[in-house]
N, C-alpha and C positions, 0 to 999 in steps of 0.2 A: 537595366536590371534592378530589381527591388533591393532595397537595403533594409537591414533589420537591427534590432537591439535585443539582447537577451540578458536575463538576470536570474539569480538563484536565491531562494529562501529556504531555511531549514530550522526546525525546532524539535525538541524532544517532547514526546507525549507519554512517557512512562509514568504510571501513577506514583504519587508520593509514597515513601516507605511507610509513613504512619497510616495511610489508608489501607495498605496491604496488611499491616500488623493488626489493624482493627477489623479484619475480615470483611471489609467493604467490597473487595474486588473479586469477581468471578471471571474465569476465562471462557471464551466462546468456542463453539465448534464441535462438541461431543455430547452424546446423550447421557442420561443419568447413570447408566450402568458403567460408564467409563470415567466420568468426571462429575462428581457431585459435592465437592468441597471447595472452599475459597482458594484463591491464588496463594501460593506459599512463598513467593519471592520472585527475583528477577534474574534471568540467565543473561539477557542482553537487552539493551535499550530499544525502545520504539521511537519512531520519528515520523514527522510529516516533512516532505520535501516538495518544493515548488520550482518549476521552470516557467518563467514568464518570457513571452516572445512578442515584440511589437514591431510592426512594419512602418515604412516611411509615410504612410497615410494616417498613422495614429491608431490603427486597429490592433488590438492585443488579444492574445489567448493565454490561458493559464493552464498548465499541466500540473495537477496536484496529486501526489502519491502519498498514501497514508498507510502506516502499519496497523491495520485493523482487519477484523474478520468480515464485517458486514456493516452497512448503514442503510437507513430507511429513506424513502422519498421526501418525507417532511424535513428531515435533517438536511438532506442534500439541498432542497430548495431554500432552507433558511441560510445555509452557508453561501449559496449563490447570490441571494439577496444582499447579504452583508458585503460580498465582493463588489456587487453592482453599486451599492451605496458608497463604498469607499473609492472605487476606481472606475465607475461607469462602464463596466463590462457586462454585456448581456449574458444570461445564464448559459446559452448554447455555446459560448466561447470559454466556459469554465469546465474543464474535464476533471472530475473528482473521482479518483480510483482508489480502491482498497486492495491491499496485497492478498487478502483472504487468509492470512495466517490464522491457524487454529490455536495459537498460544498468545492471543491478545485479549484484553478485557472486553467484556460485553459492551457494545456500543449501540446496537439496535435492539430494542425490547421486542421479544417474541413470546407472547403470553402462554403459548402451548408448550414451552420448554420447561425444564425442571426449575425448582426454586433456586434463586440466586442468579441463574442464567436467564430467567424469563424477563427480567427487568434490568435495564442499564442503570448504573449509578449516575445520578444526574450531575453530581459534582464532576465526575470524569467526563461526561458528555460536554459540559461547559469548558473544561480544561482543553479538550481536543479541539472544539470549535474555535476557541480563542487562539490556540496555537496555529491552526490553519490560517486564520485571518492575519495573524502576525507574520506568518511565513510569506503570505501573499504580499503584505506591505514590504517585507524585506526584499523580496524578489523585484518589486518595482523600484525600490531604492537602489538596487544593484544593476539596473539596466545599463548596458554599454553596447557600442557598435559590435556586431557579430556576424559571422558567416553561419548559416543554418544549412545542414546537410541531412539527407535522408538515405537510409540503406535498408535492404531487405535480404535476409538469409534464412537459415534454418538452425534449429537447436535440437539436441538429443537429450535434454535434461529430464524428459518425462516418459512414462509408459502408460498404456491404457489400463485403468484399474478395473473396468468391467467391459471387456472387449465386445464390440457390437458388429464388427466387420467394417465400420466406418473408419477411414484413415484418420489417425491422430493428427491434429493440426500442429505442425512443428515450426510454424512461421515465427521468425524473429525479426521484428521491426526496430529500427534504431533512428532516433533523431539526435543529432549532435550539434551543439552550439559552441563555436570557437570565437574568441575575440579577434578583431581585425589585426591585433598585434601578435596573434598566434597563441595567446593564452587560453588553455582549455577552460570552458565555463561549465558545461553540463552535458551529460549523455542520458537520454531517456530510452530505455529498452523495454520492449513489449513482448511478452511470451505467455504461454498457457502452462501452468503447473501448479497443482494443489499444494500449498504450504503445510504439509502434515508430517514432515520428517521427524518432528519431536514426539509424535504420538500424543496421547492424552496426558501429557506432562502438566504439572500445576505451576510451572515457572514461566514467567513472561518471556517471550522470545519473538523475534522477527522471522524465525525459522530460517530457511535457506536464503531468504531475501537479503539479509544483512551481509553474509559472506559473498553473495553474488555481486552486490553493489561494490563491496570492497575490492573484488577482483577486477571489475570494470574500471574503477577509479585507478587502480594500480597500473592498468594497461593504457588507459586513455587520458587520465588526469581529469581535473574538474570534479564535479559532484554527480554521482550516478543516481538515477531514479528508476525504480522498477514499476512497470504497469502490468497488472494482471489482465489477461484476455480471458478466454473461456477455459476455466480450470477444472470444471466439475467432473470431467471424465478422465483426468490424468493425474497421476501421483509422481513424486520424484523418482527418477530411474535409480535402481540400486537400493531402494528403501523398502522393498516389498516385505522384508522380514519385520519391519517396525510399523509400517502403515499401509501395507498392501491388503489384498483381498482376504488373506488368511488371518488378519489380526483383529479386525473389528467389523461387525455387520455394517453394511453400507447405510442402513437406516440410523446408525448411531452417530454419524457425523455428517456435516453438511458440506 
């Protein structure tokens, strides 16, 4: 039977208060009619979380979850190259996933969007990239003998925001790492749900992702990591009054 090691890394990626006060930071995810002013503050912190898994042959994978709305292929490739340079892990073994929260700072520049949102603050981009690499380093330093388990179930957290007759994907996948001494290390859970429960708020937030991680940690222990699957067609169940089809034109948010 294969043996494994697992480790956790975690860093905060909330922009500094002085950047927010200087109106440098805009939030991503809504059109100009709904959000056209800089970020006004912080509701809750944003984080990058990493689960590293290495087998007894020395092969490793990195599961990286980031509280951001979107990232571009150039940035993704740059991060993978930095991981490869530091730890000799090929890019295809580095899973870089964003939660898709609509209350995170702009990270991917999209020229067709409104002023402020069209271009990411490069200082913030660098802050996030460095935090991701530091979290990967931390996860490697934290590697310890572990049992790796996988499970699949369903979740009812979402509803179809624009019904098409295609069944909503309610799959919930879970990867759990537990130390051989029984100590919980980490739980990665994968589900599809659009993080828009805050609506076009101007306060930074991880949206439902932060509370979901906290609930998983309370139940399972260790560090929880949320991985977004295909969220585009589904919004948080019970939130139609704030972010459902009657609140904002679908063209106004991504």
